[in-house]
C-alpha positions, 0 to 999 in steps of 0.5 A, spaced: 852 085 373 849 091 377 852 092 384 846 096 387 839 096 384 836 103 383 830 105 387 827 109 382 821 107 377 823 101 372 825 103 366 821 097 362 814 095 365 811 090 361 804 087 363 800 081 360 803 080 353 800 076 349 801 074 341 798 068 337 800 066 330 793 062 328 792 057 333 799 057 336 800 061 342 807 064 342 806 068 348 801 067 353 801 073 359 808 075 360 810 080 364 816 083 368 820 090 369 827 092 369 830 098 373 836 102 371 843 099 372 839 092 372 841 086 367 834 082 366 835 075 363 830 072 359 832 065 359 829 059 355 830 054 349 829 056 342 821 057 341 820 059 348 817 065 346 823 070 347 824 073 340 816 074 340 816 077 347 822 082 345 819 084 338 813 086 342 817 090 347 821 094 342 814 096 338 816 091 332 810 086 332 803 088 334 801 085 340 794 081 341 794 084 349 798 087 354 802 093 355 809 096 355 812 102 358 819 105 357 821 110 361 814 111 363 812 112 356 807 107 353 810 104 347 807 100 341 808 099 333 806 107 332 810 110 338 816 113 335 818 117 340 818 112 345 822 107 341 827 112 341 829 110 348 830 103 346 836 100 343 835 093 339 840 088 337 837 083 333 839 076 333 840 076 325 846 081 323 843 088 321 849 091 318 851 093 310 858 088 309 860 093 303 861 099 308 866 100 313 864 100 321 864 107 321 860 108 315 855 103 318 855 107 324 854 113 321 848 111 316 844 108 322 846 114 326 842 118 321 836 114 321 836 115 329 836 123 327 843 124 329 848 129 325 854 133 324 858 134 330 854 129 335 854 124 330 861 124 329 862 124 336 857 119 338 860 114 332 867 115 335 865 113 342 861 107 340 867 105 336 871 105 343 866 101 347 865 096 342 873 095 341 873 097 333 876 103 333 882 100 330 878 097 325 873 103 324 875 104 316 875 097 314 870 094 310 865 089 314 865 084 309 872 082 312 870 082 319 870 076 323 863 073 326 865 076 333 867 083 330 860 083 326 856 082 332 860 087 336 858 092 331 851 090 331 851 092 338 854 098 337 849 100 332 844 099 338 848 104 342 848 110 338 841 113 340 844 113 348 838 108 349 835 108 356 833 100 355 838 096 351 835 089 348 840 084 346 837 078 342 842 072 343 848 076 341 853 071 342 850 066 337 855 063 332 861 067 335 868 064 337 869 063 345 874 069 345 869 074 341 864 071 346 867 073 352 869 080 349 861 081 348 859 079 355 865 084 358 862 089 354 855 088 356 857 087 363 860 094 363 854 097 360 850 095 366 855 098 371 854 104 367 847 105 369 844 102 362 837 097 363 839 091 359 834 086 357 838 080 355 835 073 351 839 067 351 839 060 351 846 059 354 846 058 362 853 060 363 851 067 360 845 068 364 849 066 371 855 071 369 851 077 367 844 077 370 841 081 376 835 077 375 832 072 371 825 070 368 825 063 365 820 062 359 818 056 356 812 055 352 810 062 352 810 063 359 814 066 365 815 060 369 819 063 375 823 069 376 828 072 381 835 072 383 839 066 382 839 065 389 831 066 389 830 061 383 835 056 387 830 056 393 824 054 389 827 047 389 830 047 396 837 046 394 843 049 398 850 050 397 855 045 399 861 046 403 867 041 403 872 043 408 879 039 408 881 038 415 885 035 420 883 034 428 877 032 432 873 032 426 867 029 429 866 034 435 868 039 429 862 037 425 857 037 431 859 044 433 858 046 426 851 043 425 849 047 431 850 054 427 845 058 424 845 057 417 848 050 417 843 044 415 848 038 415 855 037 417 858 030 416 865 028 418 869 023 414 876 021 413 880 028 411 875 033 412 867 035 413 862 036 408 856 041 410 850 043 406 849 051 408 844 057 406 849 062 403 855 059 403 859 065 401 856 069 407 857 064 412 864 061 410 868 066 415 864 063 421 865 056 419 872 057 419 872 061 426 868 055 429 872 050 426 879 053 428 876 054 435 874 047 436 881 044 434 881 043 427 886 045 422 883 047 415 887 046 409 882 047 403 875 049 402 871 048 396 864 051 395 859 048 390 853 052 389 846 050 385 846 053 378 840 055 374 840 049 370 837 045 376 832 050 376 830 050 369 830 042 369 825 042 375 821 047 372 820 045 365 822 038 365 828 038 360 835 041 360 835 048 357 838 047 350 834 040 349 
């Protein structure tokens, strides 16, 4: 997850994307932007319009309406040069099982127009990035599902894209491989790449994404940081202090602090509802100690995106 958001022009800008298949409206006015070093999550259940949206963004599907800019250049199905700024990792594996990892990368690198020393160098770089350098010359039909997924991601990195688009990249992989994939995505964002990440796994969006767009029935229902989305439903952080001392007096003192909405004393401690628990916690502890409490334990429970999704769509993410 990016520490700072770039102030430069967005890497991706898409506006009012629309697509119908016969009488079925798959995407209905979707728009968002992604900055350099930013990971943007498109979060929604199967059939919500995620794959159709990214297919239009990547120029793989003719859109009915709307616009897409990547690096400031218009992108559609015929914009070959603009497509060169995008790395697309599809949900389905796009590798040749009879070839080795290195041979797959060199084949797809040639399709990108790479060759010679540049292709050899970039192949080696990508093998290191995806953690397959030690298995580079083995046939991929003997790879695990997670290794194949990582190779799939590596193919999308060959052209040094400004925008990397990942469509459900952890589907069907074991937990260890899934964690390796997520760690790779985190590293790419930290190195400055703009990433569009689609998923229906809530925990992946929580871990990776600087901002999230919640899509359902072809429309963006809301977007923002986790904190901004949670604020839409009025939920606050809960802080439980395990403490001894004059707890009623301590709760009264804490209740008067800015950012504290509720503070209730009970046997064994104090329960609070606060804004931005991790920011306010040091002041809470200082005030509790100054009022005579001895705090020996802290638990913070932050509302998550699952609650937001349920509120906006009326169903759980993976229903």
